N, C-alpha and C positions, 0 to 999 in steps of 0.2 A: 533348494537354493534359489531356483528361478522364481518359485511362488513367493518366497520371502522377499526377493528383490522387487517383484512387482508390487507386492504389498507395501513395501517402504515408498516406492514411487508414488502410489496412489495416496498414501498419507501425507506426502509432502505437497502443499499447496503450490499451484502453478502460478507465478506472478503475471499479473496483466501487463499490457505493453508499457504502462506507465509507472510500473511498480518502483523502478529504481531512479525515477526523475529526482526524488528527494535526496537519494545518495549523491547525485551530481550537485545538487544544490548545497548539500552539507559537507562536501568533501574538497574545499578548496585546498586543504592540507591533507596529507596521508595520515589519517587518524591522529590528530594532535593529542598530546599527553592528557588533555582535559577529558577526552573520551576514551582513553585506553583503560577500560574497566571490564573485568570479568565478573562473574556472578558474585563471588565472595567480596570483591572490591566494592561492587555496587551496593551490597548489603551493608558494608562498614560506612560507606559515604552516606547513605540514606539515614541509617541510625544516628551517625554523628550530627547530621542536619537537624534531626528531631531534638536532639539534646541541646544544640546551639540555640534553637528557638526559645528554650526555656530561659536563656539569659535575658530575654526581654522582661520576664517576671523579676529577676534579680535587679536589673537596671531600674525598673519601676519602683521596687521597694526601697532600693538604696536612695534614690533621688527623692521620693516622697518623704523618706525619713529624715532628710537633711534640709527640708524646707519647713516653713511654718505651716501649722495645721490647716489654716484657711486656704492653702494652695496644694495640698497633697492630692486631691482628686484630679486637679488640673494636670498635674504631672503624669498620673497614670493614663489619662486621656491622651496626652501627647505620645505616650509609648504606643498605644493602640493605633494612633494615626500614623506612626512611623511604619508599622507593619502594613497597614491597608494602603495608604497613598504611596509610601516608599517602595513597597513590594510591587504595586501596580505599575509604577513608572519603571522599575527595574525589568519587568517583563516587556514593557513598551519599547524602551530603548537602551536601558542601562546595561543589560547583559550583551546587547549587540554592540555597544560602544567599548566593552571591555574584552569580550571574547568572540565577537562575531567573526565569521569567515566570509570575506568578499573581495571583489577585485579592486575596490577602492581603500582597502586597509593601508595604513601608513604608520611610522614608528610612533606617532602621537595618538592616534585613535583608530579603533576598528569600525568597520561599517558593514555589517551583515548580520543576517539572522534576526531581524527585528520581529518582534511579536512571535517568538520562536514557538513553534507547535509542529514537530515532525509527525509524518504519517505513520501508520502501523507497519507498513512495508519497508520503513527506512531501516537499514541495518544498525544504525546508531540511535535507534529509537529509544531504548532504555538508558544508554549512557547519557544521552542529551538531557533527559529529564532529571537523572540523578545529579549531573554536574550543575544544572540550572538550580536545583533546590539547594545544593551546597553553597553555591555562590550567593544566592538570594539570602540565606541566613547571615552571611557575612556583611552584606550590604545593609540590612536592616539594623545590624549591630552598630555599624559606623554612624548611622543617622542618629541612633538613640543616644550616643555619646553626647551629642550636642544639646539635647533637650534639657539636661540638668543645668548647663551653664546659662541657659536663658530663663531659668525658672524664676517665678514670682513678679515679673514685670514684662513679659512678652504677650502681645495680643495673640489670642488663640487662633483667629482667622489668619493672621499673617504667618503664624507657625504652620498652619495646614498647607499654605502655599509654599513655605520653605520646605517642608517635608516632601512635598511633591517634586520639587526640582533638585533637591539636595543630592539625588541619585547621581546627578552629572559630577557633583564635587567628588563623589566616591569613585564612580565606574571608570573615569578616564585614567587616574593614576593606578587603579587596580590593574588595568590593561598594561601600563608601563612595565609593572613588576611581574605579572603573571601571564600575560597574553602572549601568544606566539609572535605578535607583531611588535611588542614593547621594546622600546630602545634600551631601557634598564635591564630588562631580562636578557637581552642580546649582548649586553655589556658584561653580564655575569653576576648581577646583583642576586643575592640569596635572602629570601624572607619566606620562611616555610609557612607560618600561620598568620602573619599580618601585623607585626609591630609597626610596619610602615603604612601599608595601604589601608589598613582599618583603624589602628589606634593613633598613629601620627596624624593622619588626615582628620580623624574625629577630634583630637586634641587641638589641632591647629584651627579647625573650624569653630570649635568650642571657644578658643581664645578670641577669635574675631567677632563672634556673635556677642560674647560678654562686653567686649569693648565698644562695639558699635551701639549696643543697647544702653550702656551706661549703668552705674550702680543702682541698686535698689534705694528707695527713699529712706533717708536717715542711716544708710549702711556705715558710713564713715563719720558720722557725728561725733562719736565718742572714741575715735581711733580706729585701728585695723584689726583688733581682736576678732576671732571667729564669733558668729552668732550661735546661741543655742540651737540644738537639733530639734526638729518637730517631733520626731518619734525615733529615738535611738535603737529601739528594739527592731523596728522595720529596716533600719540601715544595717544592722548586723545580719538580719535574716537575709537581705539582699545580698550581702557579702557571701553568705554560704551558697546561695543559689548561683551566683556568678562563678564561684570556685568550682562547683560541680559542672557548670557548662563549659568552663575553661579546659577541662580535661578532654571533652570531646572537641573543643576548638583547636587544640594543639595535636593531640594524637589522631584526631580525624584527618588532619592535614597531611599525613603521610598518603592519603588518597587511595587506600586500600590496605589489604592484608596479605595479598599474593607476593610470592617470592620473599624478598627480605623486608617487605613493608611492614609485616606484623612485628618483627623484632623492634624496628625503630618506632613503631607506634607505642610499644611498651615502654621504650626508653623515653619517649616524648612525655608520656604521662608521669613517669617518675621525676624527670627533670622539671616539669612543671610544678610539682609538689615541692621539690628541693628549692626552686627559686623562691616560692612563697615562704618557706621556712626561713630563708636568709632575709627576705623583706621584712617578714613579721618580727623577727628577732631585732633588727635594726630599729624598727618603728617602736618597739617596746621600750628599748634603751632610750631613744630620742624622747619619747613621750614622758618617761619617768624623770629625765634630767630637765626637760623643758618645763614641766608642770609640778615641780617640787614633790616628786614621788607619786603623782597621781597619774592615772592611765586616761588619755583623752581618746575618745571613741573614734573621732575623724582621723586622728594620726595613725591609729592602728588599722583602720579600715583602708584608708588610701595608701598606706605603706604597703599592705599586702597586695592591693590591686596593682600598684606600680611595679612591684616585683614580677607579677604575673605578665604584665605588658612587656617587661624587659626580657624575659626569657622566651617570649613567643616566637621572635624571628628565627631563632636557631634552637628550638626546643629539643631536637633529637641530634644536635651536633655537640652537645657539651658533655663534660664529665660531671659528677655530682657536686664536687667542690666548686667547679667553675659556675654551675648554675646557681649555687648558694651565694657566691660572691656577685655575681651579675644581678641577682635579686636584691641583695643588700645595697648595692650601689644605686640601683634604680629607686629603691624606697627612700634612700638618703636624698636623691635629686628631688623627688616629689616633696618630701617633708620640708626641705629648704626652699622649694620652689613656690608653694602655696603662699607663705606669707609675703614672698616678693611680689607676686602678682597683686596681692591686696595693697602693697605699698605703691604699686603702679596705678592704683585706682581701678583695676580690673576686677569687678565683682563676679566671681564664679562660685555660686553657692555650693556645688558639689566638688570643687577642685579638679574638674575634668581637664583643664588646661595643663595641669602638673601631671596628674595620673596618667593621662593617655599622650599628651603632647611631649613633655620633656622626658618621661620614661620611654615613650615610643621612639624618640631620637636615639636614646641610649641603647635600646633593644636593637635598632638597626646597625649601629656602630659596633656593638659587642660581637656580632658575627664576624666582623673583619678581624677582630683580635683573637677569639677563642675557638673558632669553628674547626671542627674535625673534617677530614675528607671521608665521608661515610662509605664503607665498603659495600659493593654490589648496588649502590644508588648513585645516581648522577646529579644529586641535588646541587653540589657545588661545582660541577664541571671538572672534577678532579683537583681543585684548589683546596688549600687550607689557610687558616687565619694566620696573622702575623706571629703569635706566640707559639704556633705549631709548625713554624718554619716555612710558611708560605709567602713570606714577603709582604710588601705593601700594597699589592694590586687590590686585594679584597678591601683593605681599609679604605682605599681611594674610591672604589665604586660604591661601597656602601655609604661613605660621606656624601658622594654626589646624590645617591638616592634620597637620604635624609634632607639635604638641602632642597632638592626638587619637590619632594612631597610636602614640606613645610611651607614653602612659598606657594605652591599651588593651593593648599588648603586654606591659608590666610586670604589670599588674593581673591580666589573664586568665591569665598563665602562673603567677603566685604561686597563684592560686586553684586552677588544675588540679593543679599539683604537690602543693599542701596536701590536696587530695582524694585523690590517688593514694597519698600517704604513709599515709593512713588504712587503705588496703587492703594495699599492698606498700611496704616501706621503701625509699625512693628512694636512700638512701646505702648503699654497700656496707659489709659488716663490715670493721672495721679490719684484722683478720688476712688477709682475702681481698684487701684493697687492697694490702697489702705484697707479697702473692704475685703480683698482677697478674690482670686480668680475663681475659686470654687462658687462663690456667691453670685459674682457678676457674670461669669461665663457658663456656669452649669446649674445655678439655682440651688446649690447645696450649702445649707447653713449649719455651722458646727455649734455644739453646745460646749459649755465649760466644764472643767473638772475641778474637784475639791481640795487640791493640794494646799492652797493658800489657808483654808479653814483649818486644815490639819496643823499647819505650822502655828497658827494663831493659838489653837487649843493647847499645844505642846510648849509654847514659849514660857509660860509661868512655871513649869516643872524644871527642877534643877538639872538641866541638860544642856550640853555645849552645842547650841544650834546655830552659832554665829556664821560658820561657813555655809550651811545650807540655807540659811534665811537670806544671805547676801547673794547667793547663786541665782542667776536670771532663770525665770520659769521657761520650760520648753513649750513649744506650740505657739509661741508669740514672737513677733519680730519687734525687738526693742526699738529699732530705728522708727518704725511706724508708730509705735506707742508715744515716742517723743513728738513726732509730727501731730498726732491727735491731741496731746496735751497742749501743744502751742495753739492749735485751732480752737480748743475749748477755752483757753485763756483770752484769745482774741474775741471769742463769743461773748464771754462775760463782760469784757470791756465795752463791747458794743451795746449790750443790754443796759450796762450802767449809763452809757452815753444817752441811750434812748430814754431812760428815765429821767436824766437831768434836762433833757430838751422838752419832755413833757411838762415838768414842773415849770420851766421858763415859758412855755406856751400858755399854761394856766395863769401864771403871774401876769403876763402881758395882757390877757384877756381882762382880768380884774382891774388893771390900771387904766386901760383905755375905754372899756365897755364895748369893744368891738370884737366880740368873741368870734363871730363867723370869719371875718377877715384874718384875724390872727390864726385861726385854725387852718385857713387855707394856706397861709404862708409856711406855718410849721409842717403841715402835711406834705407840701411840695418839696420842702427842704429835706425832710427825713426820709421819705420812702417812695418818691417819685409816683405819687398817685394813691398811695396806701394811707388811710388815717393814721394819725400819729399814735394813738392809742390802740390801734389794732382792732377796733371793735368790728370793723366791716371785713376783717380778714379771718376766715374760718379756721386757719391754721395757727393763728396767733393767740397766746394766752400769757397772762402776766407772769407766770413761773418759768417763762422761757422754754415751754414744751410745746410740741405740736401733735395733734391727733392724726395718726397715719393710718389710712385704710389699707390692710393687708388682706390678700385673698389666698386662702389655703383650700385647695380642692374647689368645691362649689359654694361653701359657706363662707361669706366674708367675715372677717374678724376685725376687732379694732384694738390697737396697741398704741402706747404712748412712748415715743422716742425722743431722746435729746437731739437737737439739730444745731449744728454749728454753721453759720452762713458767712460767707467771705464776700464782701462787695455786693450783697444782694439781700432783700428783705421779702422776696416773693414767697408765697405759700406754695408747698410742694407735696404731691400726693403719689405714693408708690402704687403703681397698678392703675392710676387714674389719668393724671396729667402727662405731659411730655417730659420724660426724665432727662432728656438732653437739652431742655430749653435754656438751662443756665449751667455751664460746665464748672462754675465756681462753688457748687454745692458740695459739701462733705458730710455725709451722714454717718453719725457715730451711735452704735447701740449702747 
C-alpha cells in the first residue's frame, strides 16, 4: 500500500508557485454555471458547438438562394466574414462583455477575461474553452442573420466593418439574459437557447439595417409583391441545413447530459421538431390560400424557420401540443409580417425582420404563458407560466426582456451603421448595384441559362404555357431590369439627338461656307471638346457601340459592349482608364 501511495504521489505533478494564479483570476464567482461541466457535459457542449457552426452553411445557402444570381457569391463571402471578423472580435472583447468575471462587472455589462486564454494549470482550463466555443457559435449566428437583410445593395467594405463591431450589438444583451451579472437573468427571465439574445437581436438589427440602407433599385416600382428567387433549390437546401443545426442549437442548450440534463436534451430535440411541424402546417395552408392553390417557396421556408425561432426560448419546457401551437402562431406572425414590412418600404430580401424579429418576440413571450417548471432543473427558478398556474410574473419579465432586446437591437444597429457611413458609404453605387456585387466586388461574372429559348421553342406547340410564360425568370432582379430599360431608352434618345445635331451642323456649314467655325461651335455644344461626329474618340462608333478592352489572365481580349451614358460622352475603357472618373456611367452587357 505504501508503495502504491508513493507511486501515485510521484505520478501527480507538483504545481509550481504560480500554478493557481489563473484560478484566482478566473474565479470571481464560485464556479458559475457556465463552467459547471464534467467530462460528459463538455463532450456534449463541444459536439453541439460543431453542429451549430454548420448553420453558417445553411444561412449562406438560404440567403444566396433568395437574391439575384449576380449577388449570390457576395452573400457567401459575407457569411465567411461573419465567422472570421465576428469570431475574432468575440474573442477580443465580446465574450468578456457577456460572460467575463471581473471587479468592474455591473448589471449592464461584464468587464473581465478579455482575450481569454487560460493556462494549462487552471482548474477550469477545459470548461472555459468549451464554454467559449459554444457561445462563439451563438454569436456568429446572430451576426449572420443580418447579412441577408442587407443583401444586393450593401458596400462590402462597409459590411466588413459592420461585422467586426456587430459583436457589441449581440454580446451585451446576451450578458443581460445569460450572464451571472445580467439584470434580466437576476429578474428571472428564461430563454434557454436564444429566441431573444440571438434571434430577436438579429431580427431587430436586420430591420434597422434594411431601413437605413433603403430598398434596392426598382424594388417597389411595380408594387410590393415578392421578387423571384435567385435559386430556389439552394434556398430549400439551406432550410434543411438550418433544421439540422437547430437540433443542436436547442438540445445543446441543456448545457450537458449529466443528471437530468440528458432527458431534457431529448425533450428539447423533439419539441423543436414539433414546433416546426406546426409552423410548416400553417405556412402550407397560408400559401395555398394566398396563392390560389400554389405553394410559395418563401412562405414555406420562412414559416418553418419562424416556428423554430418561436420554440427556441422554452424548447424543453413545453408539451408536444403546446410546441405545435407555438410554432403555428410564430409562422402566422411571420407570414403576415413579411408583406407588412414591404408596405412600410423596408426591403428585407430574406425576411429576417419577420422570421427572427417578430417570431423572436413571440418566442420570448411564449415562455411566460406555457412554460413548465422542469423537475430537477433550476431553469425557471421554480416558476411556471401563466397557463400552468404560475401567475403573471413570468409574463411580465418576459415582456420586459422582449422590449429591452428589441430596443437595443434597433438603436445600437442604427448608431453603428450611422458611424460606419461617416467613414465608408454603406450603400453601393447605383451603377455597381445594377451590375451586381459579384462582378463589382469579387470580379465574378455569371453566364446566362437557356430557359427563354426553351419557352420560345415550346410556344408553337398546343400546350398551355400562359402561366409559365408570364412568370418572371429567376436569377434576375426585375427592378434592375426596368432601370436598365430606362437607361437604354435615354441612350437611344441621346443618340438620335446627336445625329440630328450632326445634320444641323453639316447644313450650317453648307449654307455659310464656314465649315471650321461651325464645327467648333457644334463640337463645343455637343461634347465639351469631343468632335461632334466622334471621329477623334476611339470609343465612339456610328452604331452606338464602344470597343472595350478586357483583360482575362495575361492575354488581352476585345469585346464589343453596349454603353448607356447619362450626362456624359467621354470614352471609357475597362482595365485601362479611371473607372471612377465619371460616376454617371452605367455599363450594360
